[in-house]
BAFI-3210 file (N, C-alpha, C; in Angstrom, 3 decimals, decimal comma, padded with zeros to 6 digits):
// residues 304
n [1|2|3|4|5|6|7|8|9|10|11|12|13|14|15|16|17|18|19|20|21|22|23|24|25|26|27|28|29|30|31|32|33|34|35|36|37|38|39|40|41|42|43|44|45|46|47|48|49|50|51|52|53|54|55|56|57|58|59|60|61|62|63|64|65|66|67|68|69|70|71|72|73|74|75|76|77|78|79|80|81|82|83|84|85|86|87|88|89|90|91|92|93|94|95|96|97|98|99|100|101|102|103|104|105|106|107|108|109|110|111|112|113|114|115|116|117|118|119|120|121|122|123|124|125|126|127|128|129|130|131|132|133|134|135|136|137|138|139|140|141|142|143|144|145|146|147|148|149|150|151|152|153|154|155|156|157|158|159|160|161|162|163|164|165|166|167|168|169|170|171|172|173|174|175|176|177|178|179|180|181|182|183|184|185|186|187|188|189|190|191|192|193|194|195|196|197|198|199|200|201|202|203|204|205|206|207|208|209|210|211|212|213|214|215|216|217|218|219|220|221|222|223|224|225|226|227|228|229|230|231|232|233|234|235|236|237|238|239|240|241|242|243|244|245|246|247|248|249|250|251|252|253|254|255|256|257|258|259|260|261|262|263|264|265|266|267|268|269|270|271|272|273|274|275|276|277|278|279|280|281|282|283|284|285|286|287|288|289|290|291|292|293|294|295|296|297|298|299|300|301|302|303|304]
n.u [056,051|058,143|059,061|061,037|063,813|063,602|061,933|059,216|056,006|054,439|051,324|048,390|045,876|042,800|040,156|040,447|041,171|039,480|036,802|034,375|035,098|037,829|038,962|039,575|041,143|043,344|044,376|044,534|046,816|048,596|050,590|052,995|053,044|053,642|051,432|049,814|047,212|044,527|041,844|039,005|039,170|041,758|041,768|042,658|043,601|044,282|047,047|048,048|047,971|049,881|049,846|050,349|049,209|046,960|045,125|042,743|040,134|038,763|036,586|037,953|040,700|042,998|044,915|046,877|049,288|051,445|050,358|050,885|053,605|056,073|054,072|053,266|050,817|047,255|044,341|041,046|038,501|036,750|033,481|030,331|027,541|025,041|024,145|024,150|023,109|025,105|027,273|027,937|028,733|030,771|033,072|033,070|034,213|036,713|038,268|038,645|040,194|042,076|042,854|043,735|046,375|047,310|047,921|049,880|051,954|052,883|051,669|051,768|049,787|046,246|043,663|040,011|037,341|033,797|030,829|027,472|025,858|023,000|019,318|018,498|017,972|018,691|021,594|020,558|018,881|020,364|022,885|023,825|024,945|025,153|026,900|029,163|029,859|030,621|033,251|034,149|034,085|036,345|038,397|038,528|038,902|041,680|045,287|046,430|047,179|044,684|042,138|038,896|037,070|033,726|032,031|029,106|026,280|027,602|029,125|030,437|032,108|030,236|029,060|026,631|024,161|023,330|024,177|022,513|020,179|019,469|019,870|017,717|015,425|016,026|015,161|012,181|011,214|010,064|010,107|010,312|009,326|010,042|008,188|007,791|009,945|011,671|013,466|017,221|020,505|023,975|026,047|028,909|032,266|033,635|036,300|037,464|036,829|038,690|040,954|040,582|041,076|043,525|044,681|043,581|044,833|047,495|047,342|048,093|047,229|044,265|040,963|037,724|035,670|033,448|032,043|030,722|029,537|029,850|027,607|024,212|021,600|018,279|016,431|014,408|014,962|017,303|016,743|015,023|017,041|018,446|016,522|016,434|018,979|018,769|016,999|014,231|010,786|010,532|008,941|006,725|006,015|004,251|005,109|004,248|006,287|006,569|005,407|007,131|009,747|008,637|008,010|010,910|011,688|010,142|011,383|013,883|013,603|012,893|015,261|016,433|019,017|018,660|018,021|017,901|015,840|016,836|018,150|016,279|014,704|017,149|017,837|014,967|015,285|016,429|018,819|021,390|022,644|025,105|027,801|029,791|033,192|035,717|039,287|040,932|043,102|041,944|038,813|035,734|034,422|031,663|028,149|026,726|028,321|029,241|026,573|025,698|028,006|027,395|024,766|024,762|026,704|025,006|022,796|024,869|024,942|022,000|021,665|023,282]
n.v [076,341|077,495|079,142|081,895|081,683|085,064|086,658|087,999|085,727|085,758|086,750|086,475|088,229|087,591|089,800|091,584|094,422|096,150|095,888|094,510|091,920|091,985|093,891|093,082|090,761|092,091|093,779|091,469|089,748|091,438|092,658|090,076|089,331|089,642|091,459|091,065|092,556|091,811|093,355|094,726|097,238|099,097|100,640|103,899|103,364|100,714|100,992|102,575|101,225|099,788|097,440|095,624|096,538|095,344|096,274|093,999|092,190|089,516|087,810|087,703|087,765|085,519|084,297|083,313|083,153|085,319|086,835|085,194|084,756|084,044|083,745|082,235|081,812|081,641|083,117|083,528|085,989|086,826|087,310|087,576|089,305|089,940|089,454|089,336|086,238|085,763|086,954|085,518|083,091|083,681|084,681|082,355|081,132|082,680|082,067|078,999|079,226|080,067|078,233|076,152|077,002|077,799|075,051|074,669|076,643|075,624|076,680|076,661|076,903|077,207|079,176|079,313|081,175|080,367|079,164|078,264|075,467|075,175|075,535|072,610|073,168|075,698|074,877|074,445|076,318|078,758|081,028|082,765|080,264|077,908|078,609|079,043|076,709|074,910|076,402|075,627|072,915|072,220|073,565|071,239|068,982|069,189|069,389|070,381|071,782|072,622|075,008|075,358|077,362|078,214|080,575|081,761|083,959|087,172|089,813|093,187|096,429|098,709|096,412|094,768|093,968|093,595|096,496|097,768|096,587|097,941|100,731|101,039|100,006|102,131|104,412|103,599|102,380|099,766|096,433|094,123|090,818|087,718|084,737|082,972|083,592|081,407|080,324|080,063|081,732|082,314|084,723|085,663|087,248|089,481|090,235|087,534|086,013|086,337|085,983|083,088|082,102|082,506|080,612|078,296|078,571|077,852|075,623|073,158|070,837|069,313|070,638|071,401|073,353|074,503|077,847|078,959|081,796|082,337|082,016|080,246|081,636|081,746|083,741|085,368|086,167|087,716|089,782|090,991|091,507|094,061|096,044|096,815|097,445|099,784|101,246|100,435|099,204|095,748|095,577|094,679|093,754|091,415|088,448|085,805|083,250|082,547|085,333|086,646|086,316|086,815|089,948|090,431|089,636|091,473|093,898|093,645|093,936|096,719|097,560|097,917|097,224|095,774|093,644|090,361|088,385|085,090|085,404|085,891|083,442|081,670|082,460|081,279|079,204|077,826|076,764|078,602|078,503|077,715|075,231|076,966|078,018|076,120|076,089|078,707|080,610|082,250|083,570|083,150|086,418|087,622|089,339|090,740|093,128|094,621|094,848|096,859|098,829|099,527|100,677|102,959|104,430|105,117|106,509|108,825|109,893|110,485|112,525|114,345]
n.w [005,106|007,221|010,064|010,481|013,021|015,397|013,892|013,096|012,783|009,780|008,917|006,886|006,376|005,257|004,111|005,674|008,186|009,321|009,922|012,658|013,611|012,533|013,267|016,244|015,961|014,930|016,861|018,666|017,320|016,469|017,732|017,904|015,305|011,694|010,039|007,033|004,916|003,083|001,314|-000,396|000,223|001,366|004,645|006,290|008,701|009,024|008,200|009,931|012,383|011,884|009,657|006,513|003,270|000,759|-001,879|-003,360|-004,560|-003,011|-004,907|-007,182|-007,310|-009,280|-009,076|-005,808|-005,001|-005,209|-003,006|-001,215|-001,102|001,472|003,799|006,950|008,216|007,207|007,549|006,797|006,527|004,946|003,974|002,739|004,624|003,464|000,079|-003,623|-005,492|-007,057|-006,348|-003,747|-005,119|-006,569|-004,310|-002,683|-005,041|-005,442|-002,733|-002,692|-004,659|-003,051|-001,289|-002,951|-003,539|-001,432|-000,113|-002,154|-001,925|000,385|003,048|006,753|008,011|008,355|008,691|009,254|009,568|009,873|010,183|012,188|012,954|010,881|010,271|007,763|005,298|004,522|003,573|000,898|-000,079|000,319|-000,498|001,009|002,896|001,724|-000,264|001,651|002,756|000,836|000,475|003,132|002,637|000,851|002,498|004,337|002,664|001,637|001,784|004,005|007,028|009,128|010,806|011,493|012,455|014,054|015,355|017,257|017,635|017,712|019,556|020,207|020,241|018,147|017,067|014,727|015,898|018,995|019,505|018,068|018,629|021,095|020,666|019,081|021,231|023,043|021,847|020,840|023,050|022,982|021,599|019,164|019,778|018,984|018,065|020,448|022,331|023,561|022,726|022,085|022,505|022,819|023,050|022,026|022,840|020,578|021,063|022,317|020,569|018,547|020,179|020,511|017,557|017,577|019,288|018,444|015,515|016,459|017,450|015,809|013,320|012,424|012,660|013,542|015,136|017,364|018,968|021,343|023,780|027,431|028,658|028,068|026,977|027,214|024,680|025,377|027,943|027,550|025,869|027,556|029,449|027,898|027,894|030,861|030,967|030,176|031,737|031,147|031,297|030,481|027,417|024,678|021,295|020,192|017,620|015,480|014,572|011,758|010,994|012,199|010,406|008,157|009,028|009,032|006,160|004,938|005,782|004,544|002,325|001,882|001,924|004,632|006,908|009,193|009,995|008,408|006,754|006,732|008,827|011,031|010,873|011,409|014,077|015,395|015,419|017,187|016,999|017,805|020,419|021,501|023,129|025,573|024,335|025,233|026,454|026,537|028,385|030,326|031,504|029,614|028,168|030,037|028,534|029,983|031,293|028,598|027,831|029,750|029,863|027,302|027,333|028,959|027,591|025,235|026,778|027,407|024,256|024,048|026,064|025,036]
ca.u [056,720|059,152|059,045|062,814|063,876|063,858|061,615|057,691|055,826|053,339|049,848|048,094|044,463|041,999|039,008|040,902|041,178|038,658|035,447|034,178|035,888|038,916|039,978|040,012|042,478|044,609|044,506|045,543|048,144|049,277|052,009|053,580|052,902|053,180|049,836|049,264|045,533|044,036|040,151|038,926|039,389|042,373|041,959|044,035|043,337|045,450|047,986|047,944|048,344|051,523|049,763|050,430|047,618|047,228|043,297|042,365|039,004|038,956|036,219|038,664|042,009|043,132|046,305|047,076|050,617|052,177|050,393|051,284|054,905|056,736|053,543|053,155|049,374|046,387|043,219|040,339|037,191|036,131|032,200|029,040|026,237|023,797|024,810|023,247|024,211|026,715|028,825|028,629|029,238|032,481|033,688|033,857|035,682|038,120|038,700|038,977|041,603|043,282|042,864|044,515|047,455|048,084|048,547|050,881|053,037|053,064|051,444|052,013|048,729|045,221|042,625|038,840|035,934|032,767|029,116|027,452|024,830|021,644|018,294|018,978|017,369|019,431|022,411|020,448|018,212|020,530|023,297|025,085|025,298|025,490|028,723|030,569|030,193|031,806|034,763|034,817|034,485|037,366|039,428|038,499|039,744|042,892|046,402|046,417|046,922|043,326|041,432|038,105|036,221|032,275|031,191|027,871|026,416|029,093|029,396|031,450|032,000|029,800|028,364|025,399|023,136|022,758|024,065|021,484|018,913|019,438|019,392|016,076|014,846|015,946|014,486|010,556|010,370|009,492|010,763|009,660|009,331|009,793|007,981|007,603|011,191|012,354|014,933|018,530|021,444|025,027|026,561|030,664|032,812|034,920|037,977|037,235|036,917|040,390|041,742|040,161|041,932|045,261|045,074|042,827|045,533|048,867|047,647|048,295|046,410|043,132|040,112|036,958|035,514|032,201|032,645|029,800|029,907|029,841|026,339|023,198|020,658|016,886|016,229|013,620|015,952|018,453|015,876|014,922|018,351|018,427|015,406|016,552|020,047|018,148|016,066|012,917|010,095|010,451|007,581|007,138|004,837|004,570|004,752|004,318|007,665|006,232|005,185|008,503|010,120|007,958|008,471|012,143|011,625|009,727|012,754|015,094|012,787|012,718|016,213|016,955|020,083|018,889|017,482|017,692|014,875|017,782|018,738|015,168|014,578|017,814|017,407|014,373|015,509|017,132|020,368|022,529|022,598|025,859|028,408|031,082|034,235|037,070|040,337|041,484|044,047|040,759|037,168|035,003|033,932|029,956|027,897|026,327|029,177|029,105|025,476|025,832|028,685|026,807|023,682|025,640|027,016|023,517|022,280|025,134|024,651|020,777|021,815|024,629]
ca.v [077,403|077,506|080,157|082,125|082,355|086,552|087,240|087,758|085,533|086,530|086,446|086,905|088,267|087,883|089,880|093,174|094,382|096,918|095,275|094,122|090,403|092,207|094,853|092,505|090,327|092,968|094,065|090,327|089,344|092,519|092,756|089,520|088,836|090,575|091,191|091,426|092,523|091,806|093,029|095,157|098,933|099,341|101,713|104,375|102,767|099,364|101,653|103,574|099,784|098,642|096,567|096,068|096,194|095,325|096,187|093,209|091,616|087,766|087,721|088,047|087,028|084,005|083,681|084,095|082,754|086,304|087,237|083,798|084,500|084,446|083,435|081,395|081,555|082,332|083,595|084,026|085,959|087,569|086,503|089,064|089,275|089,675|089,754|088,506|084,568|085,607|087,721|084,078|081,729|084,298|084,692|081,195|080,560|082,779|081,417|078,198|079,065|080,514|077,180|075,365|078,259|077,826|074,016|074,745|077,390|074,932|077,481|076,373|077,188|077,633|079,256|079,842|081,531|080,014|080,001|077,257|074,927|075,981|074,540|071,876|073,769|076,790|074,352|073,912|077,396|079,986|080,852|082,953|079,284|076,881|078,423|079,064|075,246|074,551|076,411|074,594|071,417|072,695|073,353|069,981|068,038|069,818|068,820|071,675|071,528|073,839|075,222|076,056|078,247|078,463|081,077|081,995|085,481|088,135|091,206|093,880|097,987|098,560|095,101|094,948|093,102|094,153|097,526|098,082|096,600|098,763|101,971|100,685|100,086|103,480|105,216|103,420|101,751|098,886|095,613|092,999|089,515|086,816|083,879|082,615|083,746|080,865|079,715|080,416|082,194|082,442|085,548|085,595|088,651|089,585|089,600|086,254|084,988|086,067|084,818|081,577|081,848|082,344|079,299|077,077|078,759|077,502|073,912|072,167|069,817|069,325|070,864|071,977|074,083|075,488|078,430|079,733|082,492|081,785|081,810|080,007|083,018|082,166|085,118|086,700|086,998|088,561|090,885|091,966|092,574|094,938|096,970|096,860|098,381|101,063|101,784|100,672|098,041|095,200|095,985|093,705|093,530|089,875|088,080|084,474|082,504|082,902|086,184|087,243|086,095|087,890|091,168|090,497|089,968|093,159|095,490|093,529|094,253|098,322|098,497|097,779|096,000|095,631|092,225|089,937|086,884|084,457|085,320|085,600|081,837|081,197|082,385|080,783|077,507|077,132|076,345|079,338|078,086|076,737|075,658|077,726|077,676|075,981|076,385|079,777|080,635|083,126|083,098|084,027|087,907|087,769|090,023|091,927|094,203|095,004|095,512|098,256|100,017|100,152|101,065|104,344|105,324|105,322|107,296|109,760|110,386|111,218|113,986|115,260]
ca.w [005,455|008,392|010,719|010,674|014,592|015,670|012,733|013,189|011,635|008,716|008,820|005,580|006,782|004,136|004,692|006,379|009,728|010,108|010,568|013,812|014,074|011,592|014,561|017,038|015,353|014,858|018,249|018,960|016,383|015,706|018,905|017,587|014,141|010,704|009,582|005,242|005,017|001,705|000,619|-001,725|000,177|002,508|005,232|006,867|010,277|009,035|007,985|011,257|012,842|011,069|008,558|005,420|002,686|-000,722|-002,452|-003,566|-004,172|-003,185|-005,775|-008,440|-007,236|-009,638|-008,489|-004,985|-005,043|-005,229|-001,400|-000,343|-000,557|002,916|004,527|007,841|008,777|006,123|008,199|006,119|007,445|003,818|003,371|002,981|005,448|002,115|-001,391|-004,682|-005,001|-007,883|-005,475|-002,997|-005,574|-006,835|-003,296|-002,879|-006,255|-004,924|-001,118|-002,996|-004,937|-001,958|-000,307|-003,110|-003,827|000,068|-000,261|-003,400|-001,122|001,687|004,216|007,671|008,962|007,298|009,839|008,153|010,120|009,491|010,953|012,888|012,005|010,694|009,383|006,668|004,014|004,302|003,009|-000,514|-000,618|001,026|-001,185|001,945|003,660|000,670|-000,521|002,810|003,336|-000,357|000,950|004,645|002,064|000,382|003,429|004,710|001,824|001,156|002,562|004,626|008,686|009,241|012,133|011,056|013,697|013,664|016,174|017,386|017,747|018,210|020,184|020,515|019,975|016,886|016,197|013,772|016,155|020,208|019,706|017,240|019,678|022,370|020,234|019,006|022,191|023,316|020,912|020,858|024,347|022,419|021,070|018,713|020,305|017,809|018,576|022,257|022,797|024,652|021,941|022,945|022,162|023,444|022,673|022,096|022,332|019,332|021,442|022,597|019,407|018,185|020,898|020,198|016,373|018,041|020,161|017,234|014,785|017,151|018,024|014,729|012,934|011,788|013,821|013,063|016,281|017,514|019,809|022,282|024,984|028,591|029,074|027,222|027,279|026,321|024,090|026,049|029,229|027,306|025,536|028,925|030,342|027,307|028,464|032,176|031,493|029,326|032,592|031,260|031,704|028,970|026,043|023,183|020,295|019,685|015,917|015,491|014,112|010,216|010,843|012,489|009,365|006,774|008,688|008,823|004,897|004,561|006,126|003,518|000,762|001,604|001,944|005,559|006,712|010,532|010,078|007,560|006,932|007,030|010,346|011,867|011,137|012,254|015,606|015,667|015,202|018,422|016,897|018,355|021,988|021,672|024,184|025,625|024,414|026,561|026,337|026,963|029,681|031,010|031,458|028,288|028,922|029,540|027,666|030,817|031,269|027,767|027,790|030,906|028,896|025,947|027,875|029,597|025,981|024,384|027,825|027,424|023,472|024,292|026,589|024,535]
c.u [056,861|059,565|061,013|062,876|064,509|063,184|059,874|057,125|054,830|052,257|049,053|046,511|043,388|040,450|039,152|040,594|040,547|037,012|035,195|035,110|037,749|039,815|040,250|041,075|043,311|045,259|045,100|046,370|048,957|050,950|053,083|053,897|053,047|052,070|049,973|047,486|045,682|042,591|040,286|039,403|040,386|041,866|043,261|044,710|044,538|046,616|048,922|048,613|049,145|051,528|049,981|049,620|048,120|045,210|043,690|040,748|038,827|038,293|037,103|039,973|041,968|043,994|046,789|048,412|051,577|051,768|050,888|052,957|055,295|055,849|053,328|051,648|048,613|045,045|041,886|038,393|036,353|034,379|031,396|027,933|024,936|024,560|023,359|023,655|025,258|027,458|028,964|029,484|030,992|033,148|034,110|034,532|036,877|038,868|038,849|040,333|042,677|043,768|043,916|045,937|048,284|048,547|049,806|052,388|053,305|053,404|051,283|050,489|047,377|043,763|041,214|038,184|035,137|031,506|028,889|026,317|023,710|020,537|018,640|018,738|018,387|021,064|021,779|020,010|018,788|021,745|024,779|025,927|026,321|026,661|029,557|030,792|030,741|033,008|035,034|035,196|036,321|038,632|039,579|039,376|041,096|044,208|046,820|046,500|045,832|043,130|040,016|037,531|034,914|031,760|030,024|027,619|027,514|028,638|030,757|031,031|031,670|029,357|027,014|024,050|022,596|022,842|023,040|020,099|018,670|019,250|017,621|014,999|014,423|015,042|012,399|010,278|009,730|010,475|009,907|010,004|009,083|009,671|007,687|009,151|011,927|013,313|016,138|019,654|022,793|026,240|028,309|031,022|033,705|036,339|038,294|037,561|038,306|041,061|042,019|040,999|042,973|045,378|044,574|044,580|047,230|048,857|048,221|046,996|045,135|041,597|039,272|035,875|034,317|032,475|031,354|030,293|029,747|028,424|025,176|022,267|019,369|016,687|015,430|014,435|017,006|017,990|015,320|015,858|018,264|017,625|016,115|017,738|019,734|017,324|014,901|012,087|009,903|008,813|007,474|005,564|005,156|004,058|005,359|005,397|007,390|006,244|006,486|009,477|009,722|008,447|010,265|012,423|011,195|010,928|013,488|014,760|012,737|014,523|017,388|018,250|019,915|018,745|017,381|016,973|015,624|017,932|017,774|015,001|015,846|017,690|016,110|014,054|015,581|018,427|021,711|022,775|024,249|027,008|029,264|032,643|035,353|038,440|041,635|042,274|043,411|039,521|036,865|034,536|032,289|029,519|027,220|026,844|028,977|027,871|025,509|026,464|027,803|025,634|023,901|025,975|025,965|022,604|023,375|025,001|023,359|021,169|022,995|023,968]
c.v [077,510|078,729|080,365|082,573|084,101|087,100|086,888|086,756|086,262|085,989|087,138|086,950|088,768|088,243|091,581|093,376|095,881|096,309|094,790|092,667|091,236|093,055|094,233|091,626|090,762|093,111|092,682|089,741|090,356|092,694|091,741|088,994|090,047|090,364|091,717|091,524|092,706|092,100|094,561|096,960|099,171|100,523|102,037|103,390|101,760|099,727|101,717|102,060|099,139|097,423|096,934|095,524|096,287|095,194|094,876|092,751|090,151|087,167|087,376|087,926|085,686|083,653|083,975|083,926|084,198|087,197|086,604|083,850|084,621|083,862|082,474|080,929|082,252|082,662|084,380|084,597|086,793|086,142|087,960|088,263|089,063|090,347|089,053|087,160|084,735|085,553|085,893|083,355|082,193|084,045|083,192|080,376|080,962|082,105|080,120|077,723|079,339|078,977|076,292|076,057|077,465|076,565|074,116|075,761|076,601|075,939|076,724|076,085|077,972|078,006|080,035|079,930|081,037|080,185|078,301|076,357|075,656|075,275|074,249|073,008|074,756|076,134|074,568|075,479|079,040|080,340|081,586|081,553|078,145|077,163|078,580|077,624|074,821|074,989|075,769|073,290|071,533|072,278|071,798|068,949|068,318|069,034|069,385|071,439|072,934|073,924|076,103|076,044|078,533|078,825|081,528|083,299|086,087|089,587|092,221|095,501|097,860|097,245|095,811|094,467|093,714|095,811|098,071|097,882|097,530|100,033|101,852|100,098|101,237|104,075|104,671|103,069|100,690|097,959|094,637|091,491|088,309|085,274|084,205|083,309|082,681|079,959|080,495|080,876|082,152|083,152|085,320|086,764|088,481|089,128|088,171|085,656|085,301|085,895|083,476|081,665|082,000|081,031|078,060|077,319|078,310|076,016|072,812|071,016|069,940|069,546|072,035|072,598|074,942|076,419|079,341|080,573|081,663|081,169|081,320|080,866|082,229|083,653|085,791|087,019|088,292|090,172|092,039|092,465|093,585|096,307|097,699|097,875|099,878|101,767|101,543|098,975|097,434|095,450|095,715|093,927|092,285|089,700|086,618|084,309|083,000|084,615|086,947|087,385|086,997|089,184|091,361|090,581|091,341|094,465|094,895|093,809|096,147|098,487|098,116|096,960|095,863|094,384|091,404|088,327|085,686|084,302|085,006|084,132|081,220|081,224|081,799|079,307|076,434|076,680|077,207|079,662|077,274|076,807|076,590|077,228|077,683|075,663|077,477|079,939|081,802|082,674|083,792|085,436|087,766|088,947|091,260|093,277|095,247|095,896|097,138|099,198|100,517|101,206|103,035|104,908|105,617|106,742|109,122|110,871|110,827|112,355|114,740|116,141]
c.w [006,868|009,047|010,612|012,340|014,343|014,723|013,031|012,156|010,779|009,013|007,657|005,772|005,373|004,349|005,476|007,643|010,037|010,214|011,676|014,113|013,383|013,005|015,283|016,914|015,136|015,947|018,983|018,562|016,295|016,756|018,467|016,317|012,957|009,728|007,896|005,686|003,600|001,483|-000,135|-001,325|001,543|003,137|005,838|008,106|010,028|009,025|009,306|012,333|013,075|010,294|007,672|004,555|001,573|-001,168|-003,353|-003,233|-004,193|-003,940|-007,027|-008,468|-008,118|-009,391|-007,448|-004,140|-004,402|-003,530|-000,499|000,335|001,057|004,471|005,520|008,193|007,500|007,230|007,220|007,148|006,298|003,518|003,257|003,726|004,411|001,336|-002,381|-004,687|-005,965|-007,275|-004,499|-004,038|-006,440|-006,035|-003,090|-003,615|-005,657|-003,730|-001,572|-003,743|-004,530|-001,187|-001,310|-003,309|-002,283|000,285|-001,156|-002,410|000,133|003,027|005,336|008,139|008,474|008,513|009,085|009,503|009,500|010,586|011,399|012,298|012,078|009,839|007,739|005,405|003,573|003,071|000,975|-000,803|-000,231|000,631|000,159|002,613|002,377|000,314|000,240|003,027|001,855|-000,017|002,670|003,919|001,437|000,881|003,897|003,795|001,173|002,335|003,744|006,134|008,481|010,284|011,605|012,434|012,961|015,407|015,962|017,135|018,243|018,681|020,363|020,267|018,079|016,329|015,798|014,705|017,505|020,613|019,241|018,113|020,572|021,881|019,576|020,135|023,163|022,765|020,719|022,031|024,159|021,662|020,426|019,412|019,044|018,133|019,936|023,302|023,944|023,666|022,756|022,281|023,156|022,821|022,944|022,205|021,092|019,753|021,864|021,388|018,424|018,946|020,628|018,982|016,987|018,502|018,848|016,409|015,549|017,464|016,729|014,651|012,438|012,509|012,886|014,706|016,125|018,572|020,415|023,661|026,118|028,955|027,750|027,448|026,837|026,165|024,588|026,975|028,369|026,480|026,537|029,718|029,034|027,951|030,061|032,275|031,066|030,452|032,259|031,553|030,029|028,193|025,054|022,165|019,768|018,200|016,413|014,975|012,569|010,051|010,997|011,175|008,040|007,068|008,781|006,862|004,150|004,784|005,595|002,276|000,709|001,714|003,302|005,621|008,519|011,066|009,033|007,422|007,401|008,615|011,123|012,024|011,680|013,431|015,936|015,848|016,309|018,462|017,243|019,648|022,147|023,100|024,395|025,071|025,162|025,855|026,528|028,182|030,508|030,735|029,852|028,857|028,630|029,073|028,464|030,713|030,140|027,367|028,605|030,094|027,836|026,648|028,275|028,669|025,359|025,316|027,290|025,954|023,447|025,068|025,797|023,350]
res [x|x|x|x|x|x|x|x|x|x|x|x|x|x|x|x|x|x|x|x|x|x|x|x|x|x|x|x|x|x|x|x|x|x|x|x|x|x|x|x|x|x|x|x|x|x|x|x|x|x|x|x|x|x|x|x|x|x|x|x|x|x|x|x|x|x|x|x|x|x|x|x|x|x|x|x|x|x|x|x|x|x|x|x|x|x|x|x|x|x|x|x|x|x|x|x|x|x|x|x|x|x|x|x|x|x|x|x|x|x|x|x|x|x|x|x|x|x|x|x|x|x|x|x|x|x|x|x|x|x|x|x|x|x|x|x|x|x|x|x|x|x|x|x|x|x|x|x|x|x|x|x|x|x|x|x|x|x|x|x|x|x|x|x|x|x|x|x|x|x|x|x|x|x|x|x|x|x|x|x|x|x|x|x|x|x|x|x|x|x|x|x|x|x|x|x|x|x|x|x|x|x|x|x|x|x|x|x|x|x|x|x|x|x|x|x|x|x|x|x|x|x|x|x|x|x|x|x|x|x|x|x|x|x|x|x|x|x|x|x|x|x|x|x|x|x|x|x|x|x|x|x|x|x|x|x|x|x|x|x|x|x|x|x|x|x|x|x|x|x|x|x|x|x|x|x|x|x|x|x|x|x|x|x|x|x|x|x|x|x|x|x|x|x|x|x|x|x|x|x|x|x|x|x]
***
């Protein structure tokens, strides 16, 4: 597909523009792309932002060609944080069909958001990862020019990790410490991820990139920083690594979405402290200003 001079290139966003990453993609690409959003429940906020929307479940789309007419770039976000195995399998099937149809349609660029390396048994035992890797392999074996981007832990407004951790600390003045806290994470902002996707999407070729934030934090140091931002002394109840995973499994069994067992094990594996992404024309955002702003917001809500 060749871009027409004077016209905005067309971006097909599979997974929607209202989630944590999707909102940042809309902000990043919306000024100079025509964005077509495909997901199960198009939102009024997408229309207000100038997106064209189409309600479709990527699991169920058997022919992507009508969605791909005139498209210059495909960007895939669609995935589940937790679901039954059959949903992961169906979604992977749908995304494989998308890859094949994008090849046939001559899409110029295919950008796929994936996940970092994980404990080896996840590739076999965990549908979240084994099916994601199947999509990764389909992209790599295609004839497409592609960029696979694999960011580590994300932070941003209304995220499901740091903001939830801070609300828990603010409420209980304590927090669980999984294992010894000596493992590492490299938080990266969702706005930076959107900029990375733009850069990788524009590069051409066939690339596979991991993306960490600017600082590799020891986990205990990061949780200490959350306490300090809230004006509290760090206080933990300590759990061994196996008991941490058991606690997460129990919460999951009881219907909580706070933390899933695989997420606790991944954290403890010390595989999420990725090196900082290099290539943007500005520094990557550090997590500390975000933590401080979130602490102020939590304080204002509690006083209100």
